[in-house]
C-alpha positions in Angstrom: 0.2 0.2 -0.1 2.8 2.5 0.9 4.7 1.7 -2.3 1.4 2.2 -4.4 1.2 5.6 -3.0 4.6 6.8 -3.6 4.4 5.1 -7.4 1.0 7.4 -7.6 2.8 10.6 -5.9 5.8 9.9 -8.8 3.4 9.7 -11.7 1.6 12.7 -10.7 4.6 14.6 -10.4 5.8 13.3 -13.9 2.5 14.6 -15.2 2.6 18.0 -13.6 6.5 18.4 -15.0 5.1 17.1 -18.5 2.4 19.6 -18.6 4.7 22.5 -17.6 7.4 21.6 -20.1 4.6 21.2 -23.0 3.6 24.9 -22.5 5.3 27.6 -24.8 6.3 31.1 -23.8 4.2 34.0 -24.8 5.3 37.1 -26.0 2.8 39.9 -25.5 -0.2 37.4 -25.3 1.1 35.6 -28.3 2.3 31.9 -28.4 6.0 31.5 -29.0 7.2 28.3 -30.2 5.3 27.9 -33.2 6.1 28.2 -37.0 7.4 31.5 -37.8 4.6 32.2 -40.6 2.0 31.4 -38.1 3.8 33.6 -35.7 3.9 36.5 -38.2 0.1 36.1 -38.9 -0.7 36.7 -35.3 1.8 39.4 -34.9 0.3 41.5 -38.2 -2.9 41.8 -36.1 -1.0 44.3 -33.8 2.3 44.9 -35.2 3.7 45.6 -38.7 6.1 43.6 -40.3 9.2 45.7 -41.1 11.6 43.4 -42.7 11.5 39.7 -43.6 15.0 38.2 -43.5 14.1 34.6 -43.7 17.8 33.7 -44.9 19.1 35.0 -41.8 16.7 33.2 -39.5 14.8 36.1 -38.2 12.1 38.7 -38.8 11.7 42.0 -37.9 8.6 43.9 -36.5 7.6 47.4 -35.5 5.3 48.4 -32.7 4.2 49.6 -29.4 5.3 47.9 -26.4 5.0 49.2 -22.6 3.9 52.7 -24.3 7.0 53.1 -26.6 7.4 52.6 -30.0 10.1 49.9 -30.6 11.3 47.4 -33.0 11.7 43.6 -32.0 13.4 40.5 -33.6 11.7 37.1 -33.8 14.6 34.5 -34.3 13.4 30.8 -35.5 15.2 27.7 -36.1 16.5 26.9 -39.6 14.6 23.7 -40.2 11.3 23.5 -38.4 11.1 27.3 -38.4 9.9 27.6 -34.9 10.0 31.0 -33.1 12.5 30.3 -30.3 13.4 34.1 -29.0 11.9 37.4 -29.2 14.5 40.3 -28.8 12.9 43.8 -27.9 15.5 46.9 -28.0 13.2 49.9 -26.6 15.1 53.2 -27.0 14.9 55.8 -24.5 13.0 54.1 -21.9 13.2 54.8 -18.3 14.5 51.5 -17.1 13.2 51.9 -13.7 9.4 52.2 -15.4 10.3 49.0 -17.5 11.3 47.1 -14.7 8.1 48.1 -12.7 6.0 47.0 -15.5 7.8 43.6 -15.9 7.2 43.1 -12.1 3.5 43.8 -12.5 3.3 41.5 -15.2 5.6 38.5 -14.3 6.2 39.1 -10.4 9.7 39.7 -8.8 12.5 38.7 -10.8 15.8 37.0 -10.1 18.4 40.2 -10.0 21.6 39.1 -12.2 24.5 41.0 -13.0 23.2 43.8 -15.4 19.8 42.8 -15.3 17.0 40.7 -14.1 15.4 37.2 -15.0 12.1 35.9 -14.7 11.3 32.0 -14.9 8.1 31.4 -16.5 6.3 28.4 -17.6 7.7 27.3 -21.1 10.7 29.7 -20.8 12.5 32.6 -19.4 12.3 36.5 -19.6 15.6 38.1 -19.5 16.3 42.0 -19.1 19.7 43.4 -19.7 20.5 46.9 -18.9 24.0 47.7 -19.7 25.4 50.7 -18.3 25.4 53.4 -21.2 23.2 51.4 -23.3 19.6 51.0 -24.0 17.8 47.8 -22.2 17.5 44.8 -24.1 14.2 42.5 -23.4 14.6 38.9 -24.3 12.0 36.2 -24.4 13.2 32.5 -24.9 10.9 29.7 -25.6 12.6 26.7 -23.6 11.1 23.9 -26.0 11.7 25.9 -29.3 15.2 26.4 -28.0 15.9 23.1 -27.4 14.9 22.1 -30.8 17.4 24.8 -32.3 20.2 23.0 -30.2 19.1 19.8 -31.7 18.8 21.0 -35.2 22.2 22.7 -34.9 23.8 19.5 -33.9 23.1 17.8 -37.2 
């Protein structure tokens, strides 16, 4: 009986881990880890596509994020074309206001050298604030990044 309880708990734990790892990170409410063409269709509802650089494995968009007009880049894997990273480089933004808005959205972040990190279901959000430069906000989908790593090995 005791071992059956342990087995049940073990499989319940595995199920929870599988459900969490099956999630994709979202960027501004749009799911990452999907095909770049589908991602672009979603983005065009809110953000105009500025530059399609398929050979370089990224697309560039323009839009308003956190009240500022910004450009952001969606990187995708070569073979499966899955979006694994979105990089936002807001210009002339109050870094404290940006951190505050990220804390409201994601909760308290882990302070790192030069910025913050938020662990989210499906991935990570990083904010780098190098001294003397504009901040860089990076959304990284864990599953699609793993696919990138696998494809690059081949």
